[in-house]
N, CA, C and O atoms as a GROMACS GRO file, in nm:
protein
  244
    1MET      N    1   1.308   0.659  -1.268
    1MET     CA    2   1.193   0.550  -1.234
    1MET      C    3   1.213   0.419  -1.292
    1MET      O    4   1.240   0.412  -1.412
    2LYS      N    5   1.204   0.315  -1.223
    2LYS     CA    6   1.236   0.162  -1.256
    2LYS      C    7   1.092   0.112  -1.266
    2LYS      O    8   1.020   0.112  -1.166
    3LEU      N    9   1.046   0.065  -1.401
    3LEU     CA   10   0.931  -0.001  -1.409
    3LEU      C   11   0.948  -0.152  -1.403
    3LEU      O   12   1.058  -0.208  -1.404
    4LEU      N   13   0.826  -0.215  -1.398
    4LEU     CA   14   0.890  -0.364  -1.367
    4LEU      C   15   0.733  -0.401  -1.405
    4LEU      O   16   0.638  -0.324  -1.419
    5THR      N   17   0.739  -0.571  -1.419
    5THR     CA   18   0.594  -0.661  -1.416
    5THR      C   19   0.609  -0.753  -1.299
    5THR      O   20   0.714  -0.808  -1.267
    6TYR      N   21   0.505  -0.762  -1.246
    6TYR     CA   22   0.501  -0.890  -1.158
    6TYR      C   23   0.379  -0.942  -1.134
    6TYR      O   24   0.280  -0.881  -1.177
    7ALA      N   25   0.366  -1.049  -1.069
    7ALA     CA   26   0.255  -1.131  -1.065
    7ALA      C   27   0.172  -1.111  -0.915
    7ALA      O   28   0.230  -1.111  -0.806
    8ALA      N   29   0.037  -1.095  -0.933
    8ALA     CA   30  -0.016  -1.073  -0.799
    8ALA      C   31  -0.164  -1.151  -0.818
    8ALA      O   32  -0.239  -1.123  -0.911
    9GLN      N   33  -0.192  -1.239  -0.732
    9GLN     CA   34  -0.359  -1.290  -0.728
    9GLN      C   35  -0.339  -1.343  -0.882
    9GLN      O   36  -0.416  -1.282  -0.956
   10ASN      N   37  -0.274  -1.418  -0.936
   10ASN     CA   38  -0.236  -1.491  -1.063
   10ASN      C   39  -0.280  -1.389  -1.182
   10ASN      O   40  -0.344  -1.434  -1.277
   11GLN      N   41  -0.248  -1.266  -1.178
   11GLN     CA   42  -0.241  -1.161  -1.261
   11GLN      C   43  -0.107  -1.091  -1.291
   11GLN      O   44  -0.044  -1.038  -1.200
   12GLU      N   45  -0.060  -1.091  -1.420
   12GLU     CA   46   0.045  -0.981  -1.431
   12GLU      C   47   0.008  -0.856  -1.407
   12GLU      O   48  -0.107  -0.823  -1.434
   13ARG      N   49   0.098  -0.765  -1.352
   13ARG     CA   50   0.084  -0.649  -1.296
   13ARG      C   51   0.205  -0.550  -1.366
   13ARG      O   52   0.323  -0.578  -1.384
   14ILE      N   53   0.145  -0.447  -1.394
   14ILE     CA   54   0.280  -0.320  -1.410
   14ILE      C   55   0.292  -0.244  -1.294
   14ILE      O   56   0.192  -0.209  -1.230
   15GLY      N   57   0.422  -0.210  -1.255
   15GLY     CA   58   0.448  -0.138  -1.141
   15GLY      C   59   0.565  -0.051  -1.182
   15GLY      O   60   0.625  -0.060  -1.288
   16ALA      N   61   0.591   0.041  -1.076
   16ALA     CA   62   0.696   0.114  -1.089
   16ALA      C   63   0.758   0.142  -0.924
   16ALA      O   64   0.679   0.155  -0.831
   17VAL      N   65   0.895   0.147  -0.906
   17VAL     CA   66   0.945   0.150  -0.786
   17VAL      C   67   0.963   0.277  -0.744
   17VAL      O   68   1.024   0.359  -0.813
   18ASP      N   69   0.910   0.304  -0.627
   18ASP     CA   70   0.919   0.447  -0.561
   18ASP      C   71   1.049   0.464  -0.502
   18ASP      O   72   1.136   0.378  -0.514
   19ASN      N   73   1.066   0.573  -0.438
   19ASN     CA   74   1.188   0.627  -0.350
   19ASN      C   75   1.226   0.557  -0.247
   19ASN      O   76   1.344   0.554  -0.211
   20THR      N   77   1.123   0.487  -0.181
   20THR     CA   78   1.175   0.385  -0.078
   20THR      C   79   1.187   0.240  -0.097
   20THR      O   80   1.194   0.150  -0.014
   21GLY      N   81   1.187   0.237  -0.227
   21GLY     CA   82   1.189   0.096  -0.286
   21GLY      C   83   1.078   0.007  -0.277
   21GLY      O   84   1.092  -0.116  -0.272
   22ARG      N   85   0.943   0.081  -0.273
   22ARG     CA   86   0.841  -0.003  -0.264
   22ARG      C   87   0.776   0.001  -0.420
   22ARG      O   88   0.805   0.090  -0.500
   23ILE      N   89   0.675  -0.122  -0.454
   23ILE     CA   90   0.639  -0.127  -0.582
   23ILE      C   91   0.525  -0.065  -0.561
   23ILE      O   92   0.460  -0.089  -0.459
   24VAL      N   93   0.476   0.041  -0.671
   24VAL     CA   94   0.362   0.069  -0.699
   24VAL      C   95   0.288   0.014  -0.803
   24VAL      O   96   0.331   0.020  -0.918
   25ASP      N   97   0.171  -0.046  -0.774
   25ASP     CA   98   0.077  -0.080  -0.892
   25ASP      C   99   0.028   0.019  -0.956
   25ASP      O  100  -0.057   0.093  -0.907
   26LEU      N  101   0.085   0.036  -1.096
   26LEU     CA  102   0.031   0.160  -1.170
   26LEU      C  103  -0.124   0.149  -1.212
   26LEU      O  104  -0.173   0.258  -1.242
   27HIS      N  105  -0.187   0.070  -1.218
   27HIS     CA  106  -0.337   0.056  -1.265
   27HIS      C  107  -0.408   0.104  -1.112
   27HIS      O  108  -0.508   0.174  -1.116
   28ARG      N  109  -0.363   0.071  -1.011
   28ARG     CA  110  -0.446   0.107  -0.891
   28ARG      C  111  -0.411   0.250  -0.858
   28ARG      O  112  -0.487   0.334  -0.809
   29ALA      N  113  -0.276   0.266  -0.895
   29ALA     CA  114  -0.256   0.443  -0.876
   29ALA      C  115  -0.299   0.516  -0.963
   29ALA      O  116  -0.314   0.635  -0.936
   30TYR      N  117  -0.332   0.466  -1.098
   30TYR     CA  118  -0.433   0.562  -1.190
   30TYR      C  119  -0.577   0.570  -1.151
   30TYR      O  120  -0.637   0.675  -1.131
   31ALA      N  121  -0.618   0.470  -1.144
   31ALA     CA  122  -0.752   0.478  -1.054
   31ALA      C  123  -0.784   0.575  -0.920
   31ALA      O  124  -0.884   0.647  -0.911
   32SER      N  125  -0.682   0.560  -0.820
   32SER     CA  126  -0.669   0.643  -0.718
   32SER      C  127  -0.674   0.770  -0.785
   32SER      O  128  -0.763   0.851  -0.758
   33TYR      N  129  -0.570   0.797  -0.881
   33TYR     CA  130  -0.558   0.939  -0.909
   33TYR      C  131  -0.706   0.998  -0.968
   33TYR      O  132  -0.755   1.105  -0.932
   34LEU      N  133  -0.762   0.914  -1.057
   34LEU     CA  134  -0.901   0.976  -1.110
   34LEU      C  135  -1.008   0.996  -1.002
   34LEU      O  136  -1.091   1.088  -0.999
   35ARG      N  137  -0.992   0.886  -0.904
   35ARG     CA  138  -1.087   0.924  -0.783
   35ARG      C  139  -1.066   1.053  -0.692
   35ARG      O  140  -1.161   1.120  -0.650
   36ASP      N  141  -0.958   1.075  -0.671
   36ASP     CA  142  -0.907   1.185  -0.583
   36ASP      C  143  -0.886   1.314  -0.664
   36ASP      O  144  -0.916   1.419  -0.607
   37VAL      N  145  -0.840   1.318  -0.787
   37VAL     CA  146  -0.829   1.437  -0.848
   37VAL      C  147  -0.939   1.470  -0.926
   37VAL      O  148  -1.005   1.570  -0.896
   38GLU      N  149  -0.969   1.404  -1.017
   38GLU     CA  150  -1.119   1.412  -1.101
   38GLU      C  151  -1.213   1.410  -1.054
   38GLU      O  152  -1.303   1.479  -1.102
   39SER      N  153  -1.238   1.327  -0.936
   39SER     CA  154  -1.378   1.307  -0.870
   39SER      C  155  -1.476   1.259  -0.950
   39SER      O  156  -1.592   1.297  -0.959
   40ASN      N  157  -1.403   1.148  -1.023
   40ASN     CA  158  -1.482   1.064  -1.137
   40ASN      C  159  -1.534   0.934  -1.072
   40ASN      O  160  -1.472   0.854  -1.003
   41SER      N  161  -1.650   0.934  -1.110
   41SER     CA  162  -1.716   0.814  -1.030
   41SER      C  163  -1.672   0.666  -1.115
   41SER      O  164  -1.662   0.554  -1.065
   42ALA      N  165  -1.649   0.702  -1.247
   42ALA     CA  166  -1.572   0.591  -1.327
   42ALA      C  167  -1.457   0.561  -1.331
   42ALA      O  168  -1.404   0.500  -1.424
   43SER      N  169  -1.402   0.601  -1.230
   43SER     CA  170  -1.250   0.589  -1.226
   43SER      C  171  -1.199   0.439  -1.230
   43SER      O  172  -1.095   0.409  -1.288
   44ASP      N  173  -1.275   0.351  -1.168
   44ASP     CA  174  -1.246   0.191  -1.166
   44ASP      C  175  -1.251   0.152  -1.293
   44ASP      O  176  -1.166   0.076  -1.340
   45GLU      N  177  -1.350   0.200  -1.360
   45GLU     CA  178  -1.382   0.126  -1.506
   45GLU      C  179  -1.284   0.182  -1.605
   45GLU      O  180  -1.243   0.112  -1.698
   46ARG      N  181  -1.241   0.317  -1.586
   46ARG     CA  182  -1.137   0.337  -1.685
   46ARG      C  183  -1.018   0.292  -1.651
   46ARG      O  184  -0.942   0.278  -1.746
   47SER      N  185  -0.976   0.264  -1.545
   47SER     CA  186  -0.849   0.196  -1.494
   47SER      C  187  -0.841   0.054  -1.540
   47SER      O  188  -0.737  -0.002  -1.574
   48LEU      N  189  -0.975  -0.006  -1.539
   48LEU     CA  190  -0.942  -0.162  -1.568
   48LEU      C  191  -0.944  -0.150  -1.718
   48LEU      O  192  -0.874  -0.231  -1.777
   49GLY      N  193  -1.003  -0.076  -1.781
   49GLY     CA  194  -1.013  -0.049  -1.922
   49GLY      C  195  -0.868  -0.056  -1.991
   49GLY      O  196  -0.834  -0.132  -2.082
   50PHE      N  197  -0.788   0.046  -1.925
   50PHE     CA  198  -0.662   0.068  -1.945
   50PHE      C  199  -0.567  -0.040  -1.884
   50PHE      O  200  -0.449  -0.037  -1.920
   51GLY      N  201  -0.601  -0.118  -1.813
   51GLY     CA  202  -0.513  -0.249  -1.802
   51GLY      C  203  -0.534  -0.346  -1.901
   51GLY      O  204  -0.449  -0.416  -1.956
   52ARG      N  205  -0.677  -0.343  -1.921
   52ARG     CA  206  -0.696  -0.471  -2.038
   52ARG      C  207  -0.627  -0.408  -2.160
   52ARG      O  208  -0.553  -0.482  -2.224
   53CYS      N  209  -0.640  -0.290  -2.197
   53CYS     CA  210  -0.555  -0.257  -2.303
   53CYS      C  211  -0.396  -0.279  -2.305
   53CYS      O  212  -0.329  -0.331  -2.394
   54ALA      N  213  -0.361  -0.235  -2.205
   54ALA     CA  214  -0.215  -0.279  -2.181
   54ALA      C  215  -0.173  -0.439  -2.177
   54ALA      O  216  -0.059  -0.476  -2.203
   55GLN      N  217  -0.277  -0.528  -2.141
   55GLN     CA  218  -0.270  -0.656  -2.150
   55GLN      C  219  -0.275  -0.706  -2.268
   55GLN      O  220  -0.204  -0.798  -2.309
   56GLY      N  221  -0.360  -0.647  -2.330
   56GLY     CA  222  -0.380  -0.692  -2.493
   56GLY      C  223  -0.256  -0.673  -2.567
   56GLY      O  224  -0.204  -0.760  -2.636
   57ARG      N  225  -0.212  -0.558  -2.550
   57ARG     CA  226  -0.090  -0.508  -2.620
   57ARG      C  227   0.029  -0.612  -2.610
   57ARG      O  228   0.096  -0.652  -2.705
   58GLY      N  229   0.043  -0.648  -2.474
   58GLY     CA  230   0.164  -0.717  -2.427
   58GLY      C  231   0.142  -0.870  -2.470
   58GLY      O  232   0.242  -0.942  -2.469
   59SER      N  233   0.021  -0.924  -2.505
   59SER     CA  234  -0.010  -1.055  -2.563
   59SER      C  235   0.006  -1.069  -2.705
   59SER      O  236   0.000  -1.179  -2.760
   60ARG      N  237   0.030  -0.949  -2.774
   60ARG     CA  238   0.069  -0.974  -2.927
   60ARG      C  239   0.178  -0.970  -2.955
   60ARG      O  240   0.209  -0.995  -3.072
   61ARG      N  241   0.262  -0.941  -2.873
   61ARG     CA  242   0.427  -0.940  -2.886
   61ARG      C  243   0.485  -1.074  -2.949
   61ARG      O  244   0.607  -1.087  -2.964
   0.00000   0.00000   0.00000
């Protein structure tokens, strides 16, 4: 799996390249996973918190 960062709507995002060569936004994929598999109404909040945490770590480097 190839990981990458990219810019979308003036935000830096983390993604992965799938088998067909498309970029998958990992924050959105995680939110979708929580909604579909865990049926959790707080899935968007958790995924956004995950994104803030990941962005915060990146800015300290």
